[in-house]
Structure formats: C-alpha cells, structure tokens
C-alpha positions as CSV (number, residue, x, y, z in Angstrom):
1,X,-110.8,-4.8,39.5
2,X,-110.9,-1.1,40.3
3,X,-109.0,-0.3,37.2
4,X,-111.5,-2.4,35.1
5,X,-114.4,-0.7,36.8
6,X,-112.8,2.7,36.1
7,X,-112.3,1.7,32.4
8,X,-115.9,0.7,32.0
9,X,-117.0,3.9,33.9
10,X,-114.8,6.1,31.7
11,X,-116.0,4.6,28.4
12,X,-119.6,4.6,29.8
13,X,-119.1,8.3,30.6
14,X,-118.3,9.0,27.0
15,X,-121.3,7.0,26.0
16,X,-123.6,8.9,28.4
17,X,-122.2,12.3,27.4
18,X,-122.7,11.6,23.7
19,X,-126.2,10.3,24.6
20,X,-127.0,13.6,26.3
21,X,-125.7,15.5,23.3
22,X,-128.0,13.3,21.2
23,X,-131.0,14.0,23.5
24,X,-130.2,17.7,23.4
25,X,-130.5,17.6,19.6
26,X,-133.7,15.6,19.8
27,X,-135.2,17.9,22.4
28,X,-134.3,20.9,20.2
29,X,-135.8,19.3,17.1
30,X,-138.9,17.6,18.6
31,X,-139.4,18.8,22.2
32,X,-142.2,16.8,23.8
33,X,-144.3,16.7,20.7
34,X,-146.5,13.9,19.3
35,X,-143.6,13.1,16.8
36,X,-141.2,12.7,19.8
37,X,-143.7,10.3,21.5
38,X,-143.9,8.2,18.3
39,X,-140.1,7.9,17.9
40,X,-139.4,7.1,21.5
41,X,-142.0,4.3,21.4
42,X,-140.6,2.9,18.2
43,X,-137.0,3.1,19.6
44,X,-138.1,1.5,22.8
45,X,-139.4,-1.7,21.2
46,X,-136.1,-3.1,19.8
47,X,-134.3,-1.7,23.0
48,X,-136.8,-3.7,25.1
49,X,-136.1,-6.9,23.3
50,X,-132.4,-6.1,23.3
51,X,-132.2,-5.8,27.0
52,X,-134.3,-9.0,27.4
53,X,-132.4,-11.3,25.1
54,X,-128.9,-9.7,24.7
55,X,-127.3,-7.3,27.0
56,X,-129.3,-8.4,30.0
57,X,-130.4,-12.0,30.2
58,X,-128.1,-13.5,27.6
59,X,-125.0,-12.1,29.2
60,X,-125.9,-13.2,32.6
61,X,-126.6,-16.7,31.4
62,X,-123.7,-16.8,29.0
63,X,-120.7,-15.3,31.0
64,X,-120.6,-17.8,33.8
65,X,-120.6,-20.7,31.3
66,X,-118.1,-18.9,29.2
67,X,-115.7,-18.6,32.1
68,X,-116.0,-22.4,32.7
69,X,-115.1,-23.2,29.1
70,X,-112.3,-20.6,29.1
71,X,-110.7,-22.7,32.0
72,X,-110.8,-25.8,29.8
73,X,-108.6,-24.4,27.1
74,X,-108.7,-22.4,23.9
75,X,-109.9,-25.3,21.7
76,X,-112.9,-26.1,23.9
77,X,-113.8,-22.5,24.1
78,X,-113.7,-22.0,20.4
79,X,-115.9,-25.1,19.9
80,X,-118.4,-23.8,22.5
81,X,-118.6,-20.4,20.9
82,X,-119.1,-21.8,17.4
83,X,-121.9,-24.0,18.5
84,X,-123.6,-21.3,20.6
85,X,-123.2,-18.6,18.0
86,X,-125.0,-20.7,15.3
87,X,-128.0,-21.3,17.5
88,X,-128.0,-17.6,18.7
89,X,-127.8,-16.2,15.1
90,X,-130.6,-18.5,13.9
91,X,-132.8,-17.4,16.8
92,X,-132.0,-13.7,16.1
93,X,-132.9,-14.1,12.4
94,X,-136.2,-15.7,13.3
95,X,-137.1,-13.0,15.9
96,X,-136.1,-10.2,13.6
97,X,-138.3,-11.5,10.7
98,X,-141.2,-12.0,13.1
99,X,-140.8,-8.5,14.5
100,X,-140.9,-6.9,11.1
101,X,-143.9,-9.0,10.0
102,X,-145.7,-8.2,13.3
103,X,-144.9,-4.5,13.4
104,X,-148.5,-3.6,13.7
105,X,-149.4,-5.8,16.7
106,X,-146.1,-4.8,18.4
107,X,-147.1,-1.1,18.0
108,X,-150.5,-1.9,19.4
109,X,-148.9,-3.7,22.4
110,X,-146.5,-1.0,23.3
111,X,-148.8,2.0,22.6
112,X,-152.4,0.9,22.9
113,X,-153.4,4.5,23.3
114,X,-152.7,5.1,19.6
115,X,-155.2,2.5,18.3
116,X,-157.9,5.1,18.0
117,X,-155.6,7.5,16.1
118,X,-155.1,5.7,12.7
119,X,-152.6,8.2,11.2
120,X,-150.3,8.1,14.3
121,X,-150.6,4.4,14.6
122,X,-149.7,3.9,10.9
123,X,-146.6,6.1,11.4
124,X,-145.6,4.2,14.5
125,X,-145.9,0.9,12.6
126,X,-143.6,2.2,9.9
127,X,-141.1,3.2,12.4
128,X,-141.2,-0.2,14.1
129,X,-140.5,-1.9,10.8
130,X,-137.4,0.2,10.2
131,X,-136.0,0.0,13.7
132,X,-136.7,-3.6,14.6
133,X,-133.7,-5.1,12.8
134,X,-131.5,-3.1,15.3
135,X,-132.4,-5.8,17.8
136,X,-130.5,-8.5,15.8
137,X,-127.5,-6.3,15.2
138,X,-127.1,-5.0,18.7
139,X,-127.6,-8.5,20.1
140,X,-124.7,-9.7,18.1
141,X,-122.7,-6.7,19.3
142,X,-123.6,-7.6,23.0
143,X,-122.6,-11.3,22.3
144,X,-119.2,-10.1,21.1
145,X,-118.9,-7.8,24.0
146,X,-119.6,-10.5,26.5
147,X,-116.7,-12.6,25.0
148,X,-114.4,-9.7,25.4
149,X,-115.5,-8.9,29.0
150,X,-114.8,-12.5,30.0
151,X,-111.3,-12.1,28.7
152,X,-110.7,-8.8,30.6
153,X,-111.4,-6.6,27.6
154,X,-113.8,-4.0,28.8
155,X,-113.0,-0.8,26.9
156,X,-114.4,-1.5,23.4
157,X,-117.7,-3.0,24.5
158,X,-118.2,-0.1,26.9
159,X,-117.3,2.5,24.2
160,X,-119.5,0.9,21.4
161,X,-122.7,2.6,22.5
162,X,-121.1,5.9,21.6
163,X,-121.6,5.0,17.9
164,X,-125.4,4.7,18.4
165,X,-125.4,8.2,19.8
166,X,-123.3,9.6,17.0
167,X,-125.4,8.0,14.4
168,X,-128.6,9.3,15.9
169,X,-127.2,12.8,16.4
170,X,-126.1,12.8,12.7
171,X,-129.5,11.6,11.6
172,X,-131.1,14.3,13.7
173,X,-128.9,17.0,12.2
174,X,-129.7,15.7,8.7
175,X,-133.4,15.9,9.6
176,X,-133.0,19.4,11.2
177,X,-131.4,20.8,8.0
178,X,-133.8,19.1,5.6
179,X,-131.0,17.3,3.8
180,X,-133.2,14.4,2.8
181,X,-136.8,14.4,1.5
182,X,-138.3,12.4,4.3
183,X,-140.0,13.0,7.7
184,X,-137.6,13.8,10.5
185,X,-138.7,10.8,12.6
186,X,-138.3,8.4,9.6
187,X,-134.7,9.7,9.2
188,X,-134.1,9.0,12.9
189,X,-135.4,5.5,12.5
190,X,-132.9,4.8,9.7
191,X,-130.2,6.2,11.9
192,X,-131.1,3.5,14.5
193,X,-130.6,0.8,11.9
194,X,-127.3,2.3,10.7
195,X,-126.1,2.4,14.3
196,X,-126.7,-1.3,14.7
197,X,-124.5,-2.1,11.7
198,X,-121.7,0.2,12.8
199,X,-121.7,-1.2,16.4
200,X,-121.6,-4.8,15.2
201,X,-118.8,-4.3,12.7
202,X,-116.7,-2.5,15.3
203,X,-116.4,-5.7,17.4
204,X,-115.2,-8.0,14.6
205,X,-111.5,-7.0,14.3
206,X,-110.9,-7.4,18.0
207,X,-112.5,-10.8,18.1
208,X,-110.4,-11.8,15.1
209,X,-107.2,-10.7,16.8
210,X,-108.2,-12.7,20.0
211,X,-108.8,-15.7,17.7
212,X,-112.3,-15.9,19.1
213,X,-114.3,-14.8,16.1
214,X,-117.0,-17.5,16.1
215,X,-117.5,-19.7,13.0
216,X,-121.2,-20.4,13.6
217,X,-122.6,-23.9,13.3
218,X,-125.9,-25.4,14.4
219,X,-125.2,-27.8,17.2
220,X,-127.7,-27.3,20.0
221,X,-126.7,-30.7,21.5
222,X,-123.5,-29.2,22.8
223,X,-123.7,-29.4,26.6
224,X,-122.6,-25.8,27.0
225,X,-125.3,-24.6,24.7
226,X,-127.9,-26.5,26.6
227,X,-126.5,-25.1,29.9
228,X,-126.8,-21.5,28.6
229,X,-130.4,-22.2,27.3
230,X,-131.3,-23.7,30.7
231,X,-130.1,-20.5,32.5
232,X,-131.5,-18.1,29.9
233,X,-135.2,-18.6,30.3
234,X,-135.5,-17.4,33.9
235,X,-132.8,-14.8,33.4
236,X,-134.8,-13.2,30.6
237,X,-137.3,-12.1,33.1
238,X,-135.1,-11.5,36.1
239,X,-132.5,-9.4,34.2
240,X,-135.1,-7.2,32.5
241,X,-137.3,-5.8,35.3
242,X,-136.4,-2.2,34.2
243,X,-137.4,-2.9,30.6
244,X,-140.6,-4.6,31.6
245,X,-141.5,-1.7,33.9
246,X,-140.6,0.7,31.1
247,X,-143.0,-1.2,28.8
248,X,-145.8,-1.0,31.3
249,X,-145.1,2.8,31.7
250,X,-145.1,3.3,28.0
251,X,-148.3,1.5,27.5
252,X,-150.1,3.5,30.1
253,X,-148.4,6.8,29.2
254,X,-149.8,6.4,25.6
255,X,-153.2,6.9,27.1
256,X,-152.3,10.0,28.9
257,X,-151.7,13.6,27.7
258,X,-149.5,14.2,24.6
259,X,-145.9,14.5,25.8
260,X,-146.2,12.0,28.6
261,X,-144.0,9.5,26.9
262,X,-141.4,12.2,26.0
263,X,-141.4,13.6,29.6
264,X,-140.7,10.1,31.0
265,X,-138.0,9.6,28.3
266,X,-136.1,12.8,29.0
267,X,-136.2,12.2,32.7
268,X,-135.1,8.6,32.3
269,X,-132.2,9.6,30.0
270,X,-130.8,11.9,32.8
271,X,-131.2,9.0,35.2
272,X,-129.3,6.7,32.9
273,X,-126.1,8.8,33.3
274,X,-125.4,7.7,36.9
275,X,-126.9,4.3,36.4
276,X,-124.5,3.7,33.6
277,X,-121.4,5.1,35.3
278,X,-122.1,3.4,38.6
279,X,-124.4,0.4,38.4
280,X,-123.6,-0.9,34.9
281,X,-119.9,-0.4,35.4
282,X,-119.9,-2.3,38.7
283,X,-122.1,-5.1,37.4
284,X,-120.1,-5.5,34.2
285,X,-116.8,-6.1,36.0
286,X,-118.3,-8.0,38.9
287,X,-120.0,-10.8,37.0
288,X,-116.9,-12.4,35.3
289,X,-114.9,-11.8,38.5
290,X,-117.5,-13.5,40.7
291,X,-117.8,-16.3,38.3
292,X,-114.1,-17.0,38.5
293,X,-114.2,-16.9,42.3
294,X,-117.1,-19.4,42.3
295,X,-115.2,-21.7,39.9
296,X,-112.2,-21.5,42.3
297,X,-114.4,-22.0,45.4
298,X,-113.0,-18.8,46.9
299,X,-115.8,-17.9,49.3
300,X,-113.9,-15.2,51.2
301,X,-112.9,-13.5,47.9
302,X,-116.5,-13.7,46.9
303,X,-117.7,-11.9,50.0
304,X,-114.9,-9.3,49.7
305,X,-116.0,-8.5,46.1
306,X,-119.7,-8.2,47.1
307,X,-118.8,-5.9,50.0
308,X,-116.6,-3.8,47.7
309,X,-119.5,-3.4,45.2
310,X,-122.0,-2.7,47.9
311,X,-120.0,0.0,49.6
312,X,-118.7,1.7,46.4
313,X,-122.1,1.5,44.7
314,X,-123.9,3.3,47.5
315,X,-121.1,5.8,48.1
316,X,-121.5,6.9,44.5
317,X,-125.2,6.3,44.0
318,X,-126.7,8.0,47.1
319,X,-125.2,11.5,46.4
320,X,-126.1,11.2,42.7
321,X,-129.7,10.4,43.8
322,X,-129.8,13.5,46.1
323,X,-128.4,15.7,43.3
324,X,-131.0,14.5,40.8
325,X,-133.8,15.0,43.2
326,X,-132.9,18.5,44.4
327,X,-131.7,19.7,41.0
328,X,-134.2,18.0,38.7
329,X,-135.6,20.9,36.9
330,X,-132.4,23.0,36.7
331,X,-130.5,20.0,35.2
332,X,-133.2,19.3,32.7
333,X,-133.4,23.0,31.7
334,X,-129.6,23.1,31.5
335,X,-129.6,20.2,29.0
336,X,-132.7,20.8,27.0
337,X,-133.3,24.6,27.0
338,X,-129.8,26.1,26.9
339,X,-129.9,26.7,23.2
340,X,-132.3,29.2,21.8
341,X,-135.1,27.8,19.6
342,X,-135.5,24.6,21.5
343,X,-138.9,22.9,21.0
344,X,-138.9,22.2,24.8
345,X,-141.2,24.5,26.9
346,X,-141.1,25.5,30.5
347,X,-144.1,23.2,31.0
348,X,-142.2,20.3,29.5
349,X,-139.3,20.9,31.9
350,X,-141.6,21.0,34.9
351,X,-143.4,17.8,33.9
352,X,-140.1,16.0,33.2
353,X,-138.7,17.3,36.4
354,X,-141.5,15.8,38.5
355,X,-140.8,12.4,36.8
356,X,-137.0,12.8,37.5
357,X,-137.6,13.4,41.2
358,X,-139.3,10.0,41.4
359,X,-136.6,8.3,39.3
360,X,-134.0,9.8,41.6
361,X,-135.6,7.9,44.5
362,X,-135.2,4.8,42.5
363,X,-131.5,5.3,41.7
364,X,-129.9,3.7,44.7
365,X,-132.3,0.7,44.2
366,X,-131.1,0.3,40.6
367,X,-127.5,0.4,41.8
368,X,-128.1,-2.2,44.4
369,X,-129.8,-4.5,41.9
370,X,-126.9,-4.3,39.5
371,X,-124.4,-5.0,42.3
372,X,-126.4,-7.8,44.0
373,X,-127.8,-9.8,41.1
374,X,-124.4,-10.9,39.7
375,X,-123.9,-13.0,42.8
376,X,-126.8,-15.2,41.8
377,X,-125.8,-15.4,38.2
378,X,-122.2,-16.3,39.1
379,X,-123.6,-19.3,41.0
380,X,-125.6,-20.1,37.8
381,X,-128.8,-19.5,39.8
382,X,-131.3,-17.6,37.6
383,X,-134.5,-19.0,39.2
384,X,-134.2,-17.1,42.5
385,X,-133.7,-13.7,40.9
386,X,-136.6,-14.7,38.6
387,X,-138.9,-14.9,41.5
388,X,-137.8,-11.6,43.0
389,X,-138.1,-9.9,39.6
390,X,-141.7,-11.2,39.2
391,X,-142.5,-9.6,42.6
392,X,-140.9,-6.3,41.5
393,X,-142.8,-6.2,38.2
394,X,-146.0,-6.9,40.1
395,X,-145.3,-4.0,42.4
396,X,-144.7,-1.7,39.5
397,X,-147.9,-2.8,37.7
398,X,-150.1,-2.4,40.8
399,X,-148.4,0.9,41.6
400,X,-148.8,2.3,38.0
401,X,-152.5,1.2,37.7
402,X,-153.2,2.7,41.2
403,X,-151.6,6.1,40.6
404,X,-151.7,7.1,36.9
405,X,-155.3,8.4,37.0
406,X,-154.6,11.0,39.7
407,X,-150.8,11.5,39.3
408,X,-150.4,10.9,35.6
409,X,-146.9,10.2,34.4
410,X,-145.5,11.0,37.8
411,X,-147.4,8.0,39.2
412,X,-145.7,5.8,36.7
413,X,-142.2,7.1,37.8
414,X,-143.2,6.6,41.5
415,X,-144.2,3.0,40.7
416,X,-140.8,2.5,39.1
417,X,-139.1,3.7,42.3
418,X,-141.1,1.3,44.5
419,X,-140.3,-1.6,42.2
420,X,-136.6,-0.9,42.2
421,X,-136.4,-0.8,46.0
422,X,-138.5,-3.9,46.3
423,X,-136.2,-5.7,43.9
424,X,-133.1,-4.6,45.7
425,X,-134.3,-5.5,49.2
426,X,-135.4,-9.0,48.0
427,X,-132.1,-9.6,46.4
428,X,-130.2,-8.6,49.5
429,X,-132.3,-10.8,51.8
430,X,-131.9,-13.8,49.4
431,X,-128.1,-13.4,49.3
432,X,-127.8,-12.9,53.1
433,X,-129.8,-16.1,53.7
434,X,-127.4,-18.1,51.5
435,X,-124.3,-16.6,53.1
436,X,-123.3,-14.9,49.8
437,X,-123.1,-11.4,51.3
438,X,-122.1,-10.3,54.8
439,X,-121.5,-6.6,55.4
440,X,-118.3,-6.2,57.3
441,X,-117.0,-3.3,59.4
442,X,-115.3,-1.7,56.4
443,X,-118.6,-1.5,54.6
444,X,-120.5,-0.1,57.6
445,X,-117.7,2.4,58.2
446,X,-118.0,3.7,54.6
447,X,-121.8,3.7,54.6
448,X,-122.1,5.6,57.9
449,X,-119.8,8.4,56.7
450,X,-121.5,8.4,53.3
451,X,-124.8,9.2,55.0
452,X,-123.3,12.1,56.9
453,X,-121.6,13.4,53.7
454,X,-124.9,13.1,51.8
455,X,-126.6,15.2,54.5
456,X,-124.1,17.9,53.9
457,X,-124.5,17.7,50.2
458,X,-128.2,18.1,50.5
459,X,-127.8,21.2,52.6
460,X,-125.5,22.8,50.0
461,X,-127.8,22.1,47.1
462,X,-130.8,23.2,49.1
463,X,-129.1,26.5,50.2
464,X,-127.8,27.3,46.7
465,X,-131.0,26.3,44.9
466,X,-133.7,28.6,43.6
467,X,-137.4,28.2,43.0
468,X,-138.6,26.5,39.8
469,X,-139.8,29.8,38.4
470,X,-136.4,31.5,39.1
471,X,-134.5,28.7,37.4
472,X,-136.7,28.8,34.3
473,X,-136.7,32.6,34.1
474,X,-132.9,32.6,33.7
475,X,-131.2,33.0,30.3
476,X,-129.7,29.8,29.1
477,X,-126.0,30.7,29.6
478,X,-126.6,32.1,33.1
479,X,-128.6,29.1,34.1
480,X,-126.0,26.7,32.8
481,X,-123.2,28.5,34.7
482,X,-125.2,28.4,38.0
483,X,-126.1,24.8,37.6
484,X,-122.5,23.8,37.0
485,X,-121.2,25.9,39.9
486,X,-123.9,24.5,42.3
487,X,-123.1,20.9,41.3
488,X,-119.3,21.4,41.6
489,X,-119.7,23.0,45.0
490,X,-122.0,20.1,46.2
491,X,-119.5,17.5,44.9
492,X,-116.6,19.2,46.5
493,X,-118.3,19.4,49.9
494,X,-119.3,15.8,49.7
495,X,-115.8,14.6,49.0
496,X,-114.3,17.0,51.7
497,X,-116.7,15.6,54.3
498,X,-115.8,12.0,53.5
499,X,-112.1,12.9,53.8
500,X,-112.6,14.7,57.1
501,X,-114.5,11.7,58.4
502,X,-111.6,9.4,57.7
503,X,-112.5,7.7,54.4
504,X,-109.4,6.9,52.5
505,X,-108.4,5.2,49.2
506,X,-108.0,1.8,50.8
507,X,-111.7,1.9,51.8
508,X,-112.6,2.0,48.2
509,X,-110.3,-0.8,46.9
510,X,-111.4,-4.3,46.3
511,X,-109.5,-6.8,48.5
512,X,-107.9,-8.6,45.5
513,X,-106.5,-5.4,43.9
C-alpha cells in the first residue's frame, strides 16, 4: 500500500505543482482585485457541489459497496455499475440544468455581499452559468476514478486534475495576451468548462480496456443502488465539512474589504499542496484497502492500517504545518511576486500570509480527518461521521461570526482551524470507543520522535527567517533562492534528526506491505 500511496502522492504532486503554476499566472493577471474575487466565487460554486456529490460523499458511499460487488464477480459488478451510472447520470443532468437556471440565486447565496452591487452581481451570475456544467463533467470523472481506485488503478485518477490546471493556465495566457475579444474572467470561466470535458474523456479509454465502461440504465431498484443511496445522504454532509466551511467563509468574506476572497483563496491554494500530497493520498488508498479488510473480517489488519495512516500522516503533516506557519509570507511572495509586473502587492501578500498562518494550524487536523474518516466509511457507517461533521460546521460558523468583525478574513481562517481540529478529535474518540483504532508502541515511537524533529525544524526556520519587511524588500530572484535554501535546510535537519533518533524505513511501512 505504500507504493500505491506513493503513486497517488506523486501524481498529486504534479497536480499541485501545475495548480501553483496556474495560480501564479492568475495572481500575475488579477492579483487580489475585484475581478479575482468574482472568478474565485464562481469557480467555488461548482467545486463546492463537486466535493459534496462526487469526489467526497459519493466516493465514500460508493467505494465500499463497489468492493462488495467486485468480490461477487465481473458480471455482477458490471450490472451494478450499469444500474448505478444510469441513476447517477440522470441526477447530474437534473442538477446541472437546475444550477444554470438558478445561477442568480446561487450567486446571491455564495456572495450575498454583491447584492448591493448590481454590475458585479450580474458578472458573477454570468460566470456561474458558464462554469456550473463543470459539476456534471467532473462528477462523471470522479465516478470513473472511483472505479479505477477500487481496482488498484490510482495513477490516472490522481493525474487527471493536472488537466484542469493546464486548461485554466492556457485560458489565463489567452486572456493575458488579448487573443480573444472577451473579458479575461469570462475566458477563464470557459476554460473551467473545457477542463471538465478533457478530464472526463481521459477516463473513458482506461475503463474500456478494463471492461468496466458502464452502459447506463435506469434501475433504481437494484439493491446496490439503494445501498449507495442510503449511505450517500449522511455522507454528503460528513465528507464535505471543508467545502461547507469554505462556503461560509466566502459568504462572509464577500461582505468584507475587496480582496478578502482572493486573500483566502491564495492562502488556501498553498495549504492544498500538503493536504493533497499527504491527506488525500492517504485517504484515497486507505478507503478501498480498509473496505476489503472489513469484508474479510481482518480486524488486526484494519488496526495496522489505521496506525500506519495515523503515524505517517502526522510525521508528514506536522512539519509541513510548521513550515507553512513560519514561512507564510516568504512562500506566498515567492509564488506570487517573483515575476515582475505581478498584480499582487506587498499588502496582498501580508493579508494572505495572515490567513495562511491560521490555515497552517488547521493542516494536521485536515490530515487526521482524511486518515480517520475512511474507517467509518469502510464499515458503511456514514451517520456517525455525519454527526461529528455537523458539530465541526457549527464550530466554524460560530467562530466565523464571532471573529470576522474584528479580525476580518483572518478570523474566518482561524475558525476553519478550530473546526478542523474539532472534527479530527471527535473522529478519533469515536473510532477509539468502537475499537477501530488503537495506537500501538510503533505509532507512539514515531510520534514522539516526530515531535522532537519538528522542534528542531522550527528552530532552523526561525533562525534563518527574516522580518516580513525584509522578505518583501528582496528582489524576486534573491527571495526565491533564500526561500528554497531555507526550506531545503529545514527539511534536511528534520530528516536527519529522525534518523539520529532511530526512525527507520520499517517504521513507515504498513504491516501488509
């Protein structure tokens, strides 16, 4: 399973790097302007529903059932996929049509602060109409990816998001060079739609070769379809805490100073790099593996897999969080202000940096949620994580409403951190009470040494660091070189301390590898 996690992480790394390139181009073109705010809101809407219905909830309800039917033979699996795909496609068509028709109300829901700005609100509504079909296309893509993941095929689904980043980067370059007679943000919106088509079509040849390309038919009475539907409703909420929190933050940020949405976006995008490489990679490979262990009634193997995910997730997530916190502004400036002529200002970097510091506190919580939640889904228990997710969302809502008036967008990021840790702690307590997780000596050995190594990493970054004004005053190439050298030195010290303290390769391997 380590190889599979490595494959997902490697492909995800390509995706995140291409995503950072995309964001560098967007920052160069828009900075934290009003146009940037509009596009990020419009892009968030289909992404919000995508995470709700496709990559998040649907996968977590679908994969455990898919593993069951895979064990029954190829014929039963194909029949299940045909019946489910018909119902799924019909639902996506209905949701997509409704989303286009209700673009105005959706824009008002996600950005109520624009209601008293008719021109900006009309622009946002147009962008929503263009981008919303992306939801249907990317949901089909996620459906195909879930089928491949259940059969041990992780590379293509993990690589596919690269195409979104390439399409948006191309659209941004077209807009930057005035190659089309249209507003830049409109060109970007069409780039989102094009990306959805490209991502979907990429999956079809592989499914065809696997003889698993569904032939949709409407048969909701299939027991497997009913089982997925039964699991899906609570999973929609429990798997989408991050997106719901992002929705709340976007709604509130639309009432704050211009640029608030963009500041949160740029900070969140930097957070997504370690989240994708660590949390998403671990969660993606753990869910089908845990589902098979539950099907085989292998309790010890289940505990071993959970401990592996817990130890490895924190060993990678904690140093990443420290680096993001201590190097927030330098990293943002490195990414978004290296090239001369960028629309980003020193003030934008400072504001985004404050948000990133709060997001960094949330990072280990996000990692734990992705590692712990699959244990419930593997047991086809979506109701318990639903309750925990509801509490986490409530914490974010109360925190956001309590802090945004005096902390602005930073208060929204802080509320996200509190929500993430609340969610993670509740999941761990729930698993421990059921006997589905039990930290053994190997995990404690790794975590204790990780804490010491993280302390050394923090000292290195603090010693090598400069003041905010000094970082921002540097020329782009000089700042980029110093950021890279500082991060490499910190990483080297972290790894060296782990080795000196006795951490070896076998401490990182899952028991079944």
